[in-house]
VMD Tcl script that draws the C-alpha trace (Angstrom):
set ca {
  {-76.07 -95.92 -48.56}
  {-76.74 -98.75 -50.96}
  {-75.97 -102.64 -50.50}
  {-75.62 -104.88 -53.03}
  {-75.44 -108.68 -53.02}
  {-75.08 -110.94 -56.01}
  {-77.01 -114.19 -56.03}
  {-75.85 -115.71 -59.57}
  {-76.48 -114.92 -63.41}
  {-78.01 -111.17 -63.58}
  {-79.63 -111.43 -59.95}
  {-78.88 -108.60 -57.45}
  {-80.54 -107.64 -54.23}
  {-80.14 -103.79 -53.74}
  {-80.77 -102.20 -50.43}
  {-81.39 -98.58 -49.76}
  {-83.01 -96.25 -47.58}
  {-85.44 -95.88 -50.03}
  {-86.59 -99.41 -50.88}
  {-85.12 -102.88 -51.46}
  {-84.94 -104.03 -55.23}
  {-84.68 -107.07 -56.73}
  {-83.06 -107.65 -60.32}
  {-83.82 -110.55 -62.38}
  {-84.63 -113.49 -59.87}
  {-82.60 -116.20 -61.16}
  {-84.19 -119.47 -62.09}
  {-82.85 -122.72 -61.08}
  {-81.77 -123.57 -64.83}
  {-78.67 -121.81 -64.52}
  {-77.20 -124.01 -61.59}
  {-77.99 -121.53 -58.76}
  {-80.80 -121.51 -56.23}
  {-82.28 -118.49 -55.03}
  {-83.55 -118.17 -51.49}
  {-86.61 -116.48 -50.69}
  {-86.13 -113.09 -51.32}
  {-88.07 -109.86 -49.58}
  {-88.28 -107.00 -52.14}
  {-90.41 -103.79 -52.77}
  {-89.52 -103.59 -56.26}
  {-88.25 -106.57 -58.70}
  {-86.86 -105.67 -62.61}
  {-87.36 -107.93 -65.21}
  {-85.08 -107.38 -68.10}
  {-86.66 -110.30 -69.99}
  {-89.30 -113.22 -69.69}
  {-86.58 -115.95 -69.99}
  {-87.06 -118.24 -67.12}
  {-83.17 -117.59 -65.87}
  {-84.62 -113.96 -65.48}
  {-87.92 -114.28 -64.04}
  {-88.08 -116.83 -60.94}
  {-90.97 -114.76 -59.35}
  {-91.92 -117.64 -57.12}
  {-88.68 -116.74 -55.18}
  {-89.85 -113.50 -54.15}
  {-92.22 -112.78 -51.21}
  {-94.16 -110.14 -49.96}
  {-92.54 -107.54 -47.34}
  {-93.17 -108.11 -43.52}
  {-96.08 -105.69 -43.80}
  {-97.66 -108.22 -46.11}
  {-97.40 -105.60 -49.50}
  {-96.44 -107.51 -52.59}
  {-93.79 -106.26 -54.64}
  {-94.28 -104.03 -57.56}
  {-93.11 -105.96 -60.64}
  {-91.53 -103.97 -63.49}
  {-91.17 -105.28 -66.78}
  {-90.16 -103.42 -69.90}
  {-89.06 -99.87 -70.89}
  {-90.76 -96.68 -69.52}
  {-90.23 -94.28 -66.39}
  {-91.49 -95.54 -63.14}
  {-91.22 -94.12 -59.62}
  {-91.79 -96.53 -56.91}
  {-91.01 -96.02 -53.09}
  {-89.33 -92.81 -54.07}
  {-86.75 -94.88 -56.40}
  {-86.81 -93.46 -60.06}
  {-86.39 -96.56 -62.74}
  {-86.00 -96.08 -66.21}
  {-86.43 -98.77 -68.74}
  {-84.61 -98.86 -72.14}
  {-85.61 -100.98 -74.84}
  {-82.65 -103.06 -76.02}
  {-82.15 -106.50 -78.03}
  {-80.40 -109.66 -77.09}
  {-78.28 -109.73 -80.35}
  {-77.66 -107.45 -83.34}
  {-80.79 -108.57 -85.29}
  {-83.18 -106.32 -83.25}
  {-84.59 -109.04 -81.46}
  {-85.05 -111.51 -84.29}
  {-83.55 -113.94 -82.66}
  {-84.12 -114.09 -78.65}
  {-86.63 -110.98 -78.54}
  {-86.07 -107.99 -76.42}
  {-84.07 -106.63 -73.36}
  {-84.59 -104.12 -70.81}
  {-81.75 -102.27 -69.67}
  {-82.80 -100.35 -66.31}
  {-81.44 -97.24 -64.80}
  {-82.06 -97.12 -60.95}
  {-81.55 -93.89 -59.13}
  {-81.36 -93.96 -55.59}
  {-79.09 -92.56 -52.60}
  {-77.89 -90.13 -54.88}
  {-76.42 -92.41 -57.50}
  {-77.60 -94.29 -60.88}
  {-77.10 -97.99 -60.78}
  {-77.49 -99.63 -64.49}
  {-78.52 -103.29 -64.90}
  {-77.56 -104.05 -68.38}
  {-79.87 -107.41 -68.28}
  {-79.10 -109.85 -71.07}
  {-77.90 -107.19 -73.54}
  {-76.33 -108.62 -76.60}
  {-75.02 -105.64 -78.42}
  {-73.30 -102.32 -78.44}
  {-75.32 -99.17 -77.77}
  {-76.54 -96.97 -80.37}
  {-75.84 -93.29 -79.51}
  {-79.08 -92.57 -78.27}
  {-78.84 -95.61 -75.75}
  {-75.56 -94.33 -74.77}
  {-76.75 -91.01 -74.09}
  {-79.59 -92.45 -71.96}
  {-76.91 -94.13 -69.68}
  {-74.30 -91.28 -69.46}
  {-75.05 -90.57 -65.80}
  {-74.54 -94.16 -64.60}
  {-72.32 -94.33 -61.38}
  {-72.30 -98.41 -61.19}
  {-72.95 -100.50 -63.98}
  {-73.67 -104.28 -63.72}
  {-72.79 -105.84 -66.95}
  {-72.94 -109.22 -68.47}
  {-69.56 -110.55 -69.43}
  {-69.67 -114.37 -70.14}
  {-71.33 -114.88 -73.53}
  {-74.09 -117.44 -74.12}
  {-76.12 -114.57 -75.69}
  {-75.29 -111.86 -73.54}
  {-72.18 -109.97 -73.84}
  {-68.56 -111.71 -74.37}
  {-65.61 -109.88 -72.70}
  {-64.47 -107.94 -75.91}
  {-67.85 -106.35 -76.37}
  {-68.51 -105.92 -72.53}
  {-65.14 -103.69 -72.60}
  {-66.98 -101.56 -75.51}
  {-70.06 -101.18 -73.97}
  {-68.07 -100.05 -70.70}
  {-66.09 -97.56 -72.81}
  {-69.15 -96.32 -74.09}
  {-70.94 -95.60 -70.68}
  {-67.87 -94.96 -68.25}
  {-69.02 -95.73 -65.12}
  {-67.18 -95.20 -61.76}
  {-68.02 -98.84 -60.96}
  {-68.45 -101.77 -62.71}
  {-69.44 -105.52 -61.37}
  {-69.27 -108.14 -64.04}
  {-72.22 -110.72 -63.74}
  {-73.53 -113.85 -65.83}
  {-70.38 -115.74 -66.17}
  {-69.18 -118.94 -65.07}
  {-68.70 -119.82 -61.46}
  {-68.46 -122.69 -59.04}
  {-72.24 -122.58 -58.45}
  {-73.55 -121.94 -61.79}
  {-73.68 -120.93 -65.37}
  {-70.87 -123.17 -66.08}
  {-71.07 -123.33 -69.98}
  {-70.72 -119.37 -69.93}
  {-66.98 -117.80 -69.81}
  {-64.87 -117.28 -67.02}
  {-64.07 -113.93 -65.55}
  {-60.56 -113.95 -66.48}
  {-60.97 -113.05 -70.23}
  {-62.94 -110.14 -69.16}
  {-60.04 -108.71 -66.79}
  {-57.47 -109.35 -69.99}
  {-59.94 -106.93 -72.19}
  {-59.91 -104.30 -69.54}
  {-56.14 -104.75 -68.94}
  {-56.34 -105.16 -65.13}
  {-55.92 -108.15 -62.35}
  {-59.55 -108.90 -61.31}
  {-59.71 -107.98 -57.67}
  {-60.36 -110.43 -54.97}
  {-64.21 -111.21 -54.58}
  {-66.26 -109.34 -51.82}
  {-69.41 -110.60 -50.34}
  {-71.24 -107.53 -50.75}
  {-70.49 -103.74 -51.98}
  {-71.55 -101.13 -49.59}
  {-71.52 -97.86 -51.16}
  {-72.25 -93.99 -50.48}
  {-72.13 -91.32 -53.30}
  {-69.24 -89.95 -51.50}
  {-66.95 -93.05 -51.95}
  {-67.31 -92.59 -55.96}
  {-64.34 -91.81 -57.73}
  {-63.72 -90.41 -61.36}
  {-61.08 -93.49 -61.66}
  {-63.22 -96.64 -62.55}
  {-62.80 -99.54 -60.50}
  {-63.88 -103.27 -61.06}
  {-65.84 -104.84 -58.22}
  {-66.32 -108.66 -58.02}
  {-68.63 -110.19 -55.79}
  {-69.05 -113.64 -54.32}
  {-72.39 -115.36 -55.01}
  {-74.53 -114.77 -51.93}
  {-76.58 -117.83 -50.14}
  {-79.17 -115.83 -48.15}
}
mol new
graphics top color blue
foreach p $ca { graphics top sphere $p radius 0.5 }
foreach p [lrange $ca 0 end-1] q [lrange $ca 1 end] { graphics top cylinder $p $q radius 0.2 }
display resetview
């Protein structure tokens, strides 16, 4: 069983039997305030302050510092397999805003894909690397990341079983970005009520894709 909570922007805490992971610890420049988090593994999709607030990450109760993953490659930490895939913030291959790393996290018999600050459609090679994704964490609010129309196209390229939107305007932060509703229109669905967390097992996955909207966690 995996539990996912969203802390705003691109920051998620993922708790599983194998380990606790934190993605892109969110910086205050977004409007969000990340409470101190304990994690075994922290992934950083890019080095911008909004994605790399390591001051908010503390050691585990055993005093062990988290493993920080930065950039492409294959990693195995605490029985979690991670694959970093090189992508970009825009179509100019990093010329404007540099690199972005998409992470594939294999845990609890599932594959969770965190797209980071992806700003372009996937190449065939990139899409092939993400062909077995179960849960997709996708930016939808523009501002350098994907806008709703491109978000929908990337979802079609990957075809995950669950989609969780991130990096969009909420009452707490990212107020300069687009809202959730245009994303729903691109997908042709009404957005479901927001949940505080997603608790999911492999057996819960369906071949019919569903969208899960998460509230911003405070602790």
